[in-house]
PDBQT receptor file of N, H, CA, C and O in Angstrom, charges set to zero:
ATOM      1  N   MET A   1      35.396 -37.494 -97.798  1.00  0.00    +0.000 N 
ATOM      2  CA  MET A   1      35.793 -37.572 -98.729  1.00  0.00    +0.000 C 
ATOM      3  C   MET A   1      37.186 -37.009 -98.940  1.00  0.00    +0.000 C 
ATOM      4  O   MET A   1      37.717 -37.158-100.041  1.00  0.00    +0.000 OA
ATOM      5  N   GLY A   2      37.805 -36.383 -97.979  1.00  0.00    +0.000 N 
ATOM      6  H   GLY A   2      37.374 -36.261 -97.085  1.00  0.00    +0.000 HD
ATOM      7  CA  GLY A   2      39.061 -35.454 -97.977  1.00  0.00    +0.000 C 
ATOM      8  C   GLY A   2      40.222 -36.256 -96.907  1.00  0.00    +0.000 C 
ATOM      9  O   GLY A   2      41.419 -35.972 -96.942  1.00  0.00    +0.000 OA
ATOM     10  N   LYS A   3      39.677 -37.225 -96.029  1.00  0.00    +0.000 N 
ATOM     11  H   LYS A   3      38.704 -37.456 -96.000  1.00  0.00    +0.000 HD
ATOM     12  CA  LYS A   3      40.535 -38.226 -95.238  1.00  0.00    +0.000 C 
ATOM     13  C   LYS A   3      40.770 -39.131 -96.590  1.00  0.00    +0.000 C 
ATOM     14  O   LYS A   3      41.887 -39.417 -97.021  1.00  0.00    +0.000 OA
ATOM     15  N   PHE A   4      39.554 -39.524 -97.171  1.00  0.00    +0.000 N 
ATOM     16  H   PHE A   4      38.646 -39.292 -96.821  1.00  0.00    +0.000 HD
ATOM     17  CA  PHE A   4      39.868 -41.243 -98.052  1.00  0.00    +0.000 C 
ATOM     18  C   PHE A   4      41.133 -40.041 -99.338  1.00  0.00    +0.000 C 
ATOM     19  O   PHE A   4      42.294 -40.191 -98.958  1.00  0.00    +0.000 OA
ATOM     20  N   LEU A   5      41.073 -39.340-100.221  1.00  0.00    +0.000 N 
ATOM     21  H   LEU A   5      40.130 -39.218-100.529  1.00  0.00    +0.000 HD
ATOM     22  CA  LEU A   5      41.945 -38.579-100.814  1.00  0.00    +0.000 C 
ATOM     23  C   LEU A   5      43.658 -38.159 -99.812  1.00  0.00    +0.000 C 
ATOM     24  O   LEU A   5      44.812 -38.003-100.213  1.00  0.00    +0.000 OA
ATOM     25  N   LEU A   6      43.291 -38.129 -99.002  1.00  0.00    +0.000 N 
ATOM     26  H   LEU A   6      42.354 -38.256 -98.677  1.00  0.00    +0.000 HD
ATOM     27  CA  LEU A   6      44.431 -38.022 -97.778  1.00  0.00    +0.000 C 
ATOM     28  C   LEU A   6      45.145 -39.044 -97.535  1.00  0.00    +0.000 C 
ATOM     29  O   LEU A   6      46.295 -38.724 -97.232  1.00  0.00    +0.000 OA
ATOM     30  N   GLY A   7      44.924 -40.307 -97.540  1.00  0.00    +0.000 N 
ATOM     31  H   GLY A   7      43.990 -40.566 -97.786  1.00  0.00    +0.000 HD
ATOM     32  CA  GLY A   7      44.724 -41.467 -97.188  1.00  0.00    +0.000 C 
ATOM     33  C   GLY A   7      45.393 -42.075 -99.137  1.00  0.00    +0.000 C 
ATOM     34  O   GLY A   7      45.881 -43.204 -99.179  1.00  0.00    +0.000 OA
ATOM     35  N   LEU A   8      45.353 -41.544-100.014  1.00  0.00    +0.000 N 
ATOM     36  H   LEU A   8      44.957 -40.627 -99.980  1.00  0.00    +0.000 HD
ATOM     37  CA  LEU A   8      45.013 -42.099-100.993  1.00  0.00    +0.000 C 
ATOM     38  C   LEU A   8      46.357 -41.560-101.922  1.00  0.00    +0.000 C 
ATOM     39  O   LEU A   8      46.695 -42.030-103.008  1.00  0.00    +0.000 OA
ATOM     40  N   VAL A   9      47.064 -40.367-101.132  1.00  0.00    +0.000 N 
ATOM     41  H   VAL A   9      46.789 -39.984-100.250  1.00  0.00    +0.000 HD
ATOM     42  CA  VAL A   9      47.405 -39.801-101.095  1.00  0.00    +0.000 C 
ATOM     43  C   VAL A   9      48.985 -39.892-100.698  1.00  0.00    +0.000 C 
ATOM     44  O   VAL A   9      49.911 -39.613-101.459  1.00  0.00    +0.000 OA
ATOM     45  N   ILE A  10      49.115 -40.385 -99.215  1.00  0.00    +0.000 N 
ATOM     46  H   ILE A  10      48.363 -40.612 -98.596  1.00  0.00    +0.000 HD
ATOM     47  CA  ILE A  10      49.922 -40.857 -98.513  1.00  0.00    +0.000 C 
ATOM     48  C   ILE A  10      50.429 -42.317 -99.182  1.00  0.00    +0.000 C 
ATOM     49  O   ILE A  10      51.593 -42.528 -99.523  1.00  0.00    +0.000 OA
ATOM     50  N   GLY A  11      49.389 -43.225 -99.294  1.00  0.00    +0.000 N 
ATOM     51  H   GLY A  11      48.444 -43.054 -99.017  1.00  0.00    +0.000 HD
ATOM     52  CA  GLY A  11      49.405 -44.255 -99.975  1.00  0.00    +0.000 C 
ATOM     53  C   GLY A  11      50.465 -43.917-100.840  1.00  0.00    +0.000 C 
ATOM     54  O   GLY A  11      51.632 -43.625-100.582  1.00  0.00    +0.000 OA
ATOM     55  N   TRP A  12      49.780 -44.017-102.058  1.00  0.00    +0.000 N 
ATOM     56  H   TRP A  12      48.831 -44.254-102.268  1.00  0.00    +0.000 HD
ATOM     57  CA  TRP A  12      51.040 -43.564-103.320  1.00  0.00    +0.000 C 
ATOM     58  C   TRP A  12      51.423 -43.137-103.191  1.00  0.00    +0.000 C 
ATOM     59  O   TRP A  12      51.862 -42.957-104.327  1.00  0.00    +0.000 OA
ATOM     60  N   VAL A  13      52.227 -42.077-102.256  1.00  0.00    +0.000 N 
ATOM     61  H   VAL A  13      51.870 -42.223-101.334  1.00  0.00    +0.000 HD
ATOM     62  CA  VAL A  13      53.491 -41.749-101.790  1.00  0.00    +0.000 C 
ATOM     63  C   VAL A  13      54.329 -42.555-101.253  1.00  0.00    +0.000 C 
ATOM     64  O   VAL A  13      55.516 -42.269-101.406  1.00  0.00    +0.000 OA
ATOM     65  N   LEU A  14      53.986 -43.790-100.473  1.00  0.00    +0.000 N 
ATOM     66  H   LEU A  14      53.021 -44.023-100.348  1.00  0.00    +0.000 HD
ATOM     67  CA  LEU A  14      54.826 -44.648 -99.774  1.00  0.00    +0.000 C 
ATOM     68  C   LEU A  14      55.197 -45.438-100.272  1.00  0.00    +0.000 C 
ATOM     69  O   LEU A  14      56.358 -45.847-100.273  1.00  0.00    +0.000 OA
ATOM     70  N   CYS A  15      53.803 -46.062-101.113  1.00  0.00    +0.000 N 
ATOM     71  H   CYS A  15      52.860 -45.729-101.112  1.00  0.00    +0.000 HD
ATOM     72  CA  CYS A  15      54.198 -47.450-101.937  1.00  0.00    +0.000 C 
ATOM     73  C   CYS A  15      55.005 -46.812-103.534  1.00  0.00    +0.000 C 
ATOM     74  O   CYS A  15      55.556 -47.644-104.255  1.00  0.00    +0.000 OA
ATOM     75  N   HIS A  16      54.991 -44.893-104.069  1.00  0.00    +0.000 N 
ATOM     76  H   HIS A  16      54.543 -44.217-103.483  1.00  0.00    +0.000 HD
ATOM     77  CA  HIS A  16      56.278 -45.561-104.623  1.00  0.00    +0.000 C 
ATOM     78  C   HIS A  16      57.620 -45.033-104.561  1.00  0.00    +0.000 C 
ATOM     79  O   HIS A  16      58.521 -45.160-105.390  1.00  0.00    +0.000 OA
ATOM     80  N   ARG A  17      57.620 -44.375-103.371  1.00  0.00    +0.000 N 
ATOM     81  H   ARG A  17      56.887 -44.272-102.697  1.00  0.00    +0.000 HD
ATOM     82  CA  ARG A  17      59.449 -44.235-102.622  1.00  0.00    +0.000 C 
ATOM     83  C   ARG A  17      59.700 -46.498-102.312  1.00  0.00    +0.000 C 
ATOM     84  O   ARG A  17      60.770 -47.008-102.642  1.00  0.00    +0.000 OA
ATOM     85  N   TYR A  18      58.984 -47.050-101.929  1.00  0.00    +0.000 N 
ATOM     86  H   TYR A  18      58.115 -46.636-101.661  1.00  0.00    +0.000 HD
ATOM     87  CA  TYR A  18      59.133 -48.131-101.422  1.00  0.00    +0.000 C 
ATOM     88  C   TYR A  18      59.882 -48.892-102.841  1.00  0.00    +0.000 C 
ATOM     89  O   TYR A  18      60.994 -49.419-102.821  1.00  0.00    +0.000 OA
ATOM     90  N   THR A  19      58.916 -48.793-104.122  1.00  0.00    +0.000 N 
ATOM     91  H   THR A  19      58.012 -48.365-104.139  1.00  0.00    +0.000 HD
ATOM     92  CA  THR A  19      58.994 -49.851-105.082  1.00  0.00    +0.000 C 
ATOM     93  C   THR A  19      60.947 -49.230-105.586  1.00  0.00    +0.000 C 
ATOM     94  O   THR A  19      61.935 -49.890-105.910  1.00  0.00    +0.000 OA
ATOM     95  N   HIS A  20      60.748 -47.848-105.433  1.00  0.00    +0.000 N 
ATOM     96  H   HIS A  20      59.946 -47.313-105.170  1.00  0.00    +0.000 HD
ATOM     97  CA  HIS A  20      62.151 -47.118-106.044  1.00  0.00    +0.000 C 
ATOM     98  C   HIS A  20      63.169 -47.694-105.130  1.00  0.00    +0.000 C 
ATOM     99  O   HIS A  20      64.342 -47.925-105.425  1.00  0.00    +0.000 OA
ATOM    100  N   ILE A  21      62.435 -47.954-103.687  1.00  0.00    +0.000 N 
ATOM    101  H   ILE A  21      61.482 -47.766-103.448  1.00  0.00    +0.000 HD
ATOM    102  CA  ILE A  21      63.988 -48.558-102.976  1.00  0.00    +0.000 C 
ATOM    103  C   ILE A  21      64.801 -49.707-103.217  1.00  0.00    +0.000 C 
ATOM    104  O   ILE A  21      65.992 -49.896-103.464  1.00  0.00    +0.000 OA
ATOM    105  N   MET A  22      63.155 -50.851-102.973  1.00  0.00    +0.000 N 
ATOM    106  H   MET A  22      62.188 -50.697-102.772  1.00  0.00    +0.000 HD
ATOM    107  CA  MET A  22      63.365 -51.906-103.316  1.00  0.00    +0.000 C 
ATOM    108  C   MET A  22      64.373 -52.443-104.770  1.00  0.00    +0.000 C 
ATOM    109  O   MET A  22      65.234 -53.307-104.605  1.00  0.00    +0.000 OA
ATOM    110  N   ILE A  23      64.087 -51.702-106.395  1.00  0.00    +0.000 N 
ATOM    111  H   ILE A  23      63.388 -51.000-106.529  1.00  0.00    +0.000 HD
ATOM    112  CA  ILE A  23      64.315 -51.759-107.718  1.00  0.00    +0.000 C 
ATOM    113  C   ILE A  23      65.730 -51.473-107.231  1.00  0.00    +0.000 C 
ATOM    114  O   ILE A  23      66.633 -52.255-107.528  1.00  0.00    +0.000 OA
ATOM    115  N   ALA A  24      65.964 -50.387-106.495  1.00  0.00    +0.000 N 
ATOM    116  H   ALA A  24      65.230 -49.752-106.253  1.00  0.00    +0.000 HD
ATOM    117  CA  ALA A  24      67.606 -50.178-106.230  1.00  0.00    +0.000 C 
ATOM    118  C   ALA A  24      68.086 -50.992-105.656  1.00  0.00    +0.000 C 
ATOM    119  O   ALA A  24      69.201 -51.093-106.167  1.00  0.00    +0.000 OA
ATOM    120  N   SER A  25      67.969 -51.998-104.556  1.00  0.00    +0.000 N 
ATOM    121  H   SER A  25      67.063 -51.916-104.141  1.00  0.00    +0.000 HD
ATOM    122  CA  SER A  25      68.891 -53.134-104.026  1.00  0.00    +0.000 C 
ATOM    123  C   SER A  25      68.386 -53.909-104.674  1.00  0.00    +0.000 C 
ATOM    124  O   SER A  25      69.153 -54.826-104.380  1.00  0.00    +0.000 OA
ATOM    125  N   GLU A  26      67.392 -54.558-105.660  1.00  0.00    +0.000 N 
ATOM    126  H   GLU A  26      66.768 -53.813-105.898  1.00  0.00    +0.000 HD
ATOM    127  CA  GLU A  26      67.592 -55.663-106.422  1.00  0.00    +0.000 C 
ATOM    128  C   GLU A  26      68.726 -55.291-106.951  1.00  0.00    +0.000 C 
ATOM    129  O   GLU A  26      69.778 -55.890-106.726  1.00  0.00    +0.000 OA
ATOM    130  N   CYS A  27      68.598 -53.925-107.959  1.00  0.00    +0.000 N 
ATOM    131  H   CYS A  27      67.744 -53.439-108.141  1.00  0.00    +0.000 HD
ATOM    132  CA  CYS A  27      69.766 -53.690-108.991  1.00  0.00    +0.000 C 
ATOM    133  C   CYS A  27      71.237 -54.158-108.168  1.00  0.00    +0.000 C 
ATOM    134  O   CYS A  27      71.886 -54.950-108.851  1.00  0.00    +0.000 OA
ATOM    135  N   GLU A  28      71.655 -53.934-107.296  1.00  0.00    +0.000 N 
ATOM    136  H   GLU A  28      71.128 -53.291-106.741  1.00  0.00    +0.000 HD
ATOM    137  CA  GLU A  28      72.418 -53.576-106.100  1.00  0.00    +0.000 C 
ATOM    138  C   GLU A  28      72.980 -55.139-105.954  1.00  0.00    +0.000 C 
ATOM    139  O   GLU A  28      74.079 -55.528-106.351  1.00  0.00    +0.000 OA
ATOM    140  N   ARG A  29      71.803 -56.064-105.184  1.00  0.00    +0.000 N 
ATOM    141  H   ARG A  29      70.910 -55.748-104.862  1.00  0.00    +0.000 HD
ATOM    142  CA  ARG A  29      72.032 -57.158-104.931  1.00  0.00    +0.000 C 
ATOM    143  C   ARG A  29      72.576 -58.011-106.510  1.00  0.00    +0.000 C 
ATOM    144  O   ARG A  29      73.581 -58.701-106.679  1.00  0.00    +0.000 OA
ATOM    145  N   LEU A  30      71.721 -57.722-107.288  1.00  0.00    +0.000 N 
ATOM    146  H   LEU A  30      70.904 -57.162-107.151  1.00  0.00    +0.000 HD
ATOM    147  CA  LEU A  30      71.483 -58.938-107.909  1.00  0.00    +0.000 C 
ATOM    148  C   LEU A  30      71.652 -58.405-109.842  1.00  0.00    +0.000 C 
ATOM    149  O   LEU A  30      71.062 -59.055-110.705  1.00  0.00    +0.000 OA
ATOM    150  N   GLY A  31      72.487 -57.237-110.179  1.00  0.00    +0.000 N 
ATOM    151  H   GLY A  31      72.966 -56.709-109.478  1.00  0.00    +0.000 HD
ATOM    152  CA  GLY A  31      72.369 -56.812-111.289  1.00  0.00    +0.000 C 
ATOM    153  C   GLY A  31      71.178 -56.868-111.617  1.00  0.00    +0.000 C 
ATOM    154  O   GLY A  31      71.245 -57.481-112.683  1.00  0.00    +0.000 OA
ATOM    155  N   GLY A  32      70.035 -56.632-111.422  1.00  0.00    +0.000 N 
ATOM    156  H   GLY A  32      69.981 -56.133-110.556  1.00  0.00    +0.000 HD
ATOM    157  CA  GLY A  32      68.651 -57.097-112.312  1.00  0.00    +0.000 C 
ATOM    158  C   GLY A  32      67.560 -57.251-111.457  1.00  0.00    +0.000 C 
ATOM    159  O   GLY A  32      67.705 -57.476-110.255  1.00  0.00    +0.000 OA
ATOM    160  N   PHE A  33      65.838 -57.078-112.324  1.00  0.00    +0.000 N 
ATOM    161  H   PHE A  33      65.719 -56.895-113.300  1.00  0.00    +0.000 HD
ATOM    162  CA  PHE A  33      65.290 -56.924-111.418  1.00  0.00    +0.000 C 
ATOM    163  C   PHE A  33      64.146 -57.570-112.197  1.00  0.00    +0.000 C 
ATOM    164  O   PHE A  33      64.599 -57.962-113.273  1.00  0.00    +0.000 OA
ATOM    165  N   PHE A  34      63.318 -57.739-112.124  1.00  0.00    +0.000 N 
ATOM    166  H   PHE A  34      62.950 -57.421-111.250  1.00  0.00    +0.000 HD
ATOM    167  CA  PHE A  34      61.528 -58.737-112.737  1.00  0.00    +0.000 C 
ATOM    168  C   PHE A  34      60.351 -58.165-112.238  1.00  0.00    +0.000 C 
ATOM    169  O   PHE A  34      60.075 -57.567-111.197  1.00  0.00    +0.000 OA
ATOM    170  N   VAL A  35      59.655 -58.533-113.349  1.00  0.00    +0.000 N 
ATOM    171  H   VAL A  35      59.879 -59.019-114.194  1.00  0.00    +0.000 HD
ATOM    172  CA  VAL A  35      58.605 -57.716-113.085  1.00  0.00    +0.000 C 
ATOM    173  C   VAL A  35      57.468 -58.674-114.280  1.00  0.00    +0.000 C 
ATOM    174  O   VAL A  35      57.536 -58.599-115.507  1.00  0.00    +0.000 OA
ATOM    175  N   GLY A  36      56.799 -59.255-113.736  1.00  0.00    +0.000 N 
ATOM    176  H   GLY A  36      56.744 -59.316-112.739  1.00  0.00    +0.000 HD
ATOM    177  CA  GLY A  36      56.005 -61.018-114.700  1.00  0.00    +0.000 C 
ATOM    178  C   GLY A  36      57.168 -61.340-114.459  1.00  0.00    +0.000 C 
ATOM    179  O   GLY A  36      57.928 -61.496-113.503  1.00  0.00    +0.000 OA
ATOM    180  N   SER A  37      57.121 -61.463-116.431  1.00  0.00    +0.000 N 
ATOM    181  H   SER A  37      56.504 -61.337-117.208  1.00  0.00    +0.000 HD
ATOM    182  CA  SER A  37      57.931 -62.409-116.885  1.00  0.00    +0.000 C 
ATOM    183  C   SER A  37      58.841 -61.915-117.483  1.00  0.00    +0.000 C 
ATOM    184  O   SER A  37      59.763 -62.530-118.019  1.00  0.00    +0.000 OA
ATOM    185  N   LYS A  38      58.654 -60.572-117.450  1.00  0.00    +0.000 N 
ATOM    186  H   LYS A  38      57.905 -60.072-117.015  1.00  0.00    +0.000 HD
ATOM    187  CA  LYS A  38      60.283 -60.116-118.200  1.00  0.00    +0.000 C 
ATOM    188  C   LYS A  38      61.338 -59.772-116.732  1.00  0.00    +0.000 C 
ATOM    189  O   LYS A  38      60.871 -59.791-115.594  1.00  0.00    +0.000 OA
ATOM    190  N   THR A  39      62.891 -59.453-117.054  1.00  0.00    +0.000 N 
ATOM    191  H   THR A  39      63.270 -59.438-117.979  1.00  0.00    +0.000 HD
ATOM    192  CA  THR A  39      63.868 -59.461-116.700  1.00  0.00    +0.000 C 
ATOM    193  C   THR A  39      64.312 -58.718-116.786  1.00  0.00    +0.000 C 
ATOM    194  O   THR A  39      64.911 -58.871-117.850  1.00  0.00    +0.000 OA
ATOM    195  N   TYR A  40      64.654 -57.424-116.259  1.00  0.00    +0.000 N 
ATOM    196  H   TYR A  40      64.168 -57.299-115.394  1.00  0.00    +0.000 HD
ATOM    197  CA  TYR A  40      65.788 -56.001-116.539  1.00  0.00    +0.000 C 
ATOM    198  C   TYR A  40      66.895 -56.041-115.786  1.00  0.00    +0.000 C 
ATOM    199  O   TYR A  40      67.127 -56.179-114.585  1.00  0.00    +0.000 OA
ATOM    200  N   LYS A  41      67.732 -55.840-117.072  1.00  0.00    +0.000 N 
ATOM    201  H   LYS A  41      67.544 -55.728-118.048  1.00  0.00    +0.000 HD
ATOM    202  CA  LYS A  41      69.283 -55.932-116.535  1.00  0.00    +0.000 C 
ATOM    203  C   LYS A  41      69.482 -54.286-116.006  1.00  0.00    +0.000 C 
ATOM    204  O   LYS A  41      68.912 -53.338-116.546  1.00  0.00    +0.000 OA
ATOM    205  N   CYS A  42      70.291 -54.189-114.989  1.00  0.00    +0.000 N 
ATOM    206  H   CYS A  42      70.754 -54.959-114.550  1.00  0.00    +0.000 HD
ATOM    207  CA  CYS A  42      70.825 -52.847-114.067  1.00  0.00    +0.000 C 
ATOM    208  C   CYS A  42      72.469 -52.135-114.468  1.00  0.00    +0.000 C 
ATOM    209  O   CYS A  42      73.562 -52.620-114.175  1.00  0.00    +0.000 OA
ATOM    210  N   VAL A  43      72.247 -51.125-115.059  1.00  0.00    +0.000 N 
ATOM    211  H   VAL A  43      71.359 -50.732-115.297  1.00  0.00    +0.000 HD
ATOM    212  CA  VAL A  43      73.644 -50.630-115.153  1.00  0.00    +0.000 C 
ATOM    213  C   VAL A  43      74.094 -49.737-115.047  1.00  0.00    +0.000 C 
ATOM    214  O   VAL A  43      74.093 -48.895-115.946  1.00  0.00    +0.000 OA
ATOM    215  N   ALA A  44      74.895 -49.503-113.423  1.00  0.00    +0.000 N 
ATOM    216  H   ALA A  44      74.896 -50.187-112.693  1.00  0.00    +0.000 HD
ATOM    217  CA  ALA A  44      75.171 -48.011-113.276  1.00  0.00    +0.000 C 
ATOM    218  C   ALA A  44      76.256 -47.710-113.658  1.00  0.00    +0.000 C 
ATOM    219  O   ALA A  44      77.156 -48.446-114.065  1.00  0.00    +0.000 OA
ATOM    220  N   ILE A  45      76.221 -46.325-113.518  1.00  0.00    +0.000 N 
ATOM    221  H   ILE A  45      75.490 -45.728-113.187  1.00  0.00    +0.000 HD
ATOM    222  CA  ILE A  45      76.429 -44.660-114.343  1.00  0.00    +0.000 C 
ATOM    223  C   ILE A  45      77.675 -44.499-112.920  1.00  0.00    +0.000 C 
ATOM    224  O   ILE A  45      77.476 -44.394-111.710  1.00  0.00    +0.000 OA
ATOM    225  N   LYS A  46      78.745 -44.533-113.588  1.00  0.00    +0.000 N 
ATOM    226  H   LYS A  46      78.907 -44.618-114.571  1.00  0.00    +0.000 HD
ATOM    227  CA  LYS A  46      79.984 -44.226-112.784  1.00  0.00    +0.000 C 
ATOM    228  C   LYS A  46      80.181 -42.935-112.278  1.00  0.00    +0.000 C 
ATOM    229  O   LYS A  46      80.236 -42.332-111.206  1.00  0.00    +0.000 OA
ATOM    230  N   ASN A  47      80.312 -42.661-114.150  1.00  0.00    +0.000 N 
ATOM    231  H   ASN A  47      80.267 -43.151-115.021  1.00  0.00    +0.000 HD
ATOM    232  CA  ASN A  47      80.605 -40.550-114.671  1.00  0.00    +0.000 C 
ATOM    233  C   ASN A  47      79.588 -40.516-114.475  1.00  0.00    +0.000 C 
ATOM    234  O   ASN A  47      78.914 -41.471-114.862  1.00  0.00    +0.000 OA
ATOM    235  N   ASP A  48      78.743 -39.073-113.565  1.00  0.00    +0.000 N 
ATOM    236  H   ASP A  48      79.291 -38.298-113.250  1.00  0.00    +0.000 HD
ATOM    237  CA  ASP A  48      77.832 -38.287-113.943  1.00  0.00    +0.000 C 
ATOM    238  C   ASP A  48      77.692 -37.653-114.898  1.00  0.00    +0.000 C 
ATOM    239  O   ASP A  48      76.616 -37.214-115.304  1.00  0.00    +0.000 OA
ATOM    240  N   SER A  49      79.499 -37.409-115.751  1.00  0.00    +0.000 N 
ATOM    241  H   SER A  49      80.373 -37.766-115.421  1.00  0.00    +0.000 HD
ATOM    242  CA  SER A  49      79.100 -36.128-117.324  1.00  0.00    +0.000 C 
ATOM    243  C   SER A  49      78.367 -37.221-118.728  1.00  0.00    +0.000 C 
ATOM    244  O   SER A  49      77.779 -36.876-119.753  1.00  0.00    +0.000 OA
ATOM    245  N   ILE A  50      78.583 -38.059-118.411  1.00  0.00    +0.000 N 
ATOM    246  H   ILE A  50      79.060 -38.339-117.578  1.00  0.00    +0.000 HD
ATOM    247  CA  ILE A  50      77.754 -39.320-119.684  1.00  0.00    +0.000 C 
ATOM    248  C   ILE A  50      76.866 -39.389-119.139  1.00  0.00    +0.000 C 
ATOM    249  O   ILE A  50      76.355 -40.467-119.445  1.00  0.00    +0.000 OA
ATOM    250  N   THR A  51      76.281 -38.891-118.457  1.00  0.00    +0.000 N 
ATOM    251  H   THR A  51      76.696 -38.016-118.208  1.00  0.00    +0.000 HD
ATOM    252  CA  THR A  51      74.694 -39.767-118.186  1.00  0.00    +0.000 C 
ATOM    253  C   THR A  51      73.442 -39.108-118.986  1.00  0.00    +0.000 C 
ATOM    254  O   THR A  51      72.273 -39.346-118.682  1.00  0.00    +0.000 OA
ATOM    255  N   GLN A  52      73.764 -38.410-119.850  1.00  0.00    +0.000 N 
ATOM    256  H   GLN A  52      74.714 -38.217-120.096  1.00  0.00    +0.000 HD
ATOM    257  CA  GLN A  52      72.744 -37.384-120.239  1.00  0.00    +0.000 C 
ATOM    258  C   GLN A  52      72.703 -38.840-121.683  1.00  0.00    +0.000 C 
ATOM    259  O   GLN A  52      71.665 -39.428-121.985  1.00  0.00    +0.000 OA
ATOM    260  N   THR A  53      74.173 -39.134-122.383  1.00  0.00    +0.000 N 
ATOM    261  H   THR A  53      75.017 -38.656-122.139  1.00  0.00    +0.000 HD
ATOM    262  CA  THR A  53      74.146 -39.688-123.734  1.00  0.00    +0.000 C 
ATOM    263  C   THR A  53      73.947 -41.042-123.590  1.00  0.00    +0.000 C 
ATOM    264  O   THR A  53      73.467 -41.720-124.498  1.00  0.00    +0.000 OA
ATOM    265  N   THR A  54      74.488 -41.777-121.845  1.00  0.00    +0.000 N 
ATOM    266  H   THR A  54      74.878 -41.226-121.108  1.00  0.00    +0.000 HD
ATOM    267  CA  THR A  54      73.476 -43.141-122.109  1.00  0.00    +0.000 C 
ATOM    268  C   THR A  54      72.246 -43.362-121.722  1.00  0.00    +0.000 C 
ATOM    269  O   THR A  54      71.778 -44.452-121.392  1.00  0.00    +0.000 OA
ATOM    270  N   ILE A  55      71.493 -41.930-121.768  1.00  0.00    +0.000 N 
ATOM    271  H   ILE A  55      71.873 -41.045-122.035  1.00  0.00    +0.000 HD
ATOM    272  CA  ILE A  55      70.401 -41.783-121.397  1.00  0.00    +0.000 C 
ATOM    273  C   ILE A  55      69.405 -42.095-122.516  1.00  0.00    +0.000 C 
ATOM    274  O   ILE A  55      68.455 -42.858-122.691  1.00  0.00    +0.000 OA
ATOM    275  N   LEU A  56      70.312 -40.791-123.443  1.00  0.00    +0.000 N 
ATOM    276  H   LEU A  56      71.083 -40.171-123.300  1.00  0.00    +0.000 HD
ATOM    277  CA  LEU A  56      69.123 -40.922-124.816  1.00  0.00    +0.000 C 
ATOM    278  C   LEU A  56      70.082 -42.003-126.111  1.00  0.00    +0.000 C 
ATOM    279  O   LEU A  56      69.653 -41.893-127.260  1.00  0.00    +0.000 OA
ATOM    280  N   LYS A  57      71.270 -42.951-125.907  1.00  0.00    +0.000 N 
ATOM    281  H   LYS A  57      71.619 -43.040-124.974  1.00  0.00    +0.000 HD
ATOM    282  CA  LYS A  57      71.455 -43.703-125.977  1.00  0.00    +0.000 C 
ATOM    283  C   LYS A  57      70.714 -44.892-125.745  1.00  0.00    +0.000 C 
ATOM    284  O   LYS A  57      70.637 -45.811-126.559  1.00  0.00    +0.000 OA
ATOM    285  N   ALA A  58      70.376 -44.878-125.053  1.00  0.00    +0.000 N 
ATOM    286  H   ALA A  58      70.438 -44.131-124.391  1.00  0.00    +0.000 HD
ATOM    287  CA  ALA A  58      69.890 -46.379-124.013  1.00  0.00    +0.000 C 
ATOM    288  C   ALA A  58      67.881 -46.351-125.211  1.00  0.00    +0.000 C 
ATOM    289  O   ALA A  58      67.327 -47.301-125.763  1.00  0.00    +0.000 OA
ATOM    290  N   GLU A  59      67.427 -44.827-125.133  1.00  0.00    +0.000 N 
ATOM    291  H   GLU A  59      67.877 -44.055-124.685  1.00  0.00    +0.000 HD
ATOM    292  CA  GLU A  59      66.028 -44.555-125.336  1.00  0.00    +0.000 C 
ATOM    293  C   GLU A  59      65.822 -45.118-126.601  1.00  0.00    +0.000 C 
ATOM    294  O   GLU A  59      64.940 -45.928-126.886  1.00  0.00    +0.000 OA
ATOM    295  N   LYS A  60      67.041 -44.454-127.666  1.00  0.00    +0.000 N 
ATOM    296  H   LYS A  60      67.757 -43.796-127.433  1.00  0.00    +0.000 HD
ATOM    297  CA  LYS A  60      67.092 -45.048-128.908  1.00  0.00    +0.000 C 
ATOM    298  C   LYS A  60      67.067 -46.441-129.332  1.00  0.00    +0.000 C 
ATOM    299  O   LYS A  60      66.504 -46.863-130.342  1.00  0.00    +0.000 OA
ATOM    300  N   LEU A  61      67.724 -47.124-128.478  1.00  0.00    +0.000 N 
ATOM    301  H   LEU A  61      68.182 -46.782-127.657  1.00  0.00    +0.000 HD
ATOM    302  CA  LEU A  61      68.333 -48.711-128.208  1.00  0.00    +0.000 C 
ATOM    303  C   LEU A  61      66.464 -49.362-128.187  1.00  0.00    +0.000 C 
ATOM    304  O   LEU A  61      65.959 -50.078-129.052  1.00  0.00    +0.000 OA
ATOM    305  N   ASN A  62      65.740 -48.791-126.853  1.00  0.00    +0.000 N 
ATOM    306  H   ASN A  62      66.150 -48.209-126.150  1.00  0.00    +0.000 HD
ATOM    307  CA  ASN A  62      64.528 -48.804-126.646  1.00  0.00    +0.000 C 
ATOM    308  C   ASN A  62      63.969 -48.890-127.996  1.00  0.00    +0.000 C 
ATOM    309  O   ASN A  62      63.540 -49.974-128.392  1.00  0.00    +0.000 OA
ATOM    310  N   ARG A  63      63.930 -47.724-128.831  1.00  0.00    +0.000 N 
ATOM    311  H   ARG A  63      64.279 -46.844-128.509  1.00  0.00    +0.000 HD
ATOM    312  CA  ARG A  63      62.184 -47.538-129.528  1.00  0.00    +0.000 C 
ATOM    313  C   ARG A  63      62.933 -48.496-131.026  1.00  0.00    +0.000 C 
ATOM    314  O   ARG A  63      62.313 -49.075-131.918  1.00  0.00    +0.000 OA
ATOM    315  N   LEU A  64      64.254 -48.382-130.866  1.00  0.00    +0.000 N 
ATOM    316  H   LEU A  64      64.758 -47.912-130.142  1.00  0.00    +0.000 HD
ATOM    317  CA  LEU A  64      64.163 -49.752-132.005  1.00  0.00    +0.000 C 
ATOM    318  C   LEU A  64      63.702 -51.336-132.092  1.00  0.00    +0.000 C 
ATOM    319  O   LEU A  64      63.106 -52.027-132.917  1.00  0.00    +0.000 OA
ATOM    320  N   GLY A  65      64.234 -51.516-130.938  1.00  0.00    +0.000 N 
ATOM    321  H   GLY A  65      64.719 -50.955-130.267  1.00  0.00    +0.000 HD
ATOM    322  CA  GLY A  65      64.194 -53.126-130.310  1.00  0.00    +0.000 C 
ATOM    323  C   GLY A  65      62.978 -53.657-129.521  1.00  0.00    +0.000 C 
ATOM    324  O   GLY A  65      62.980 -54.809-129.086  1.00  0.00    +0.000 OA
TER     325      GLY A  65
């Protein structure tokens, strides 16, 4: 049972990291990515001082529409 749980955790960590790397590369290369039938557009934040405001705006827009 211990080996199974260890394998599960290692697999989850590797898949989680791989997913982040793939999404980042798709965003840099194509400006977006897709999941199933939905397509997402990526926008780079170049100024870290406005990051929090930008994220809050995006969350507010996401709730509205």
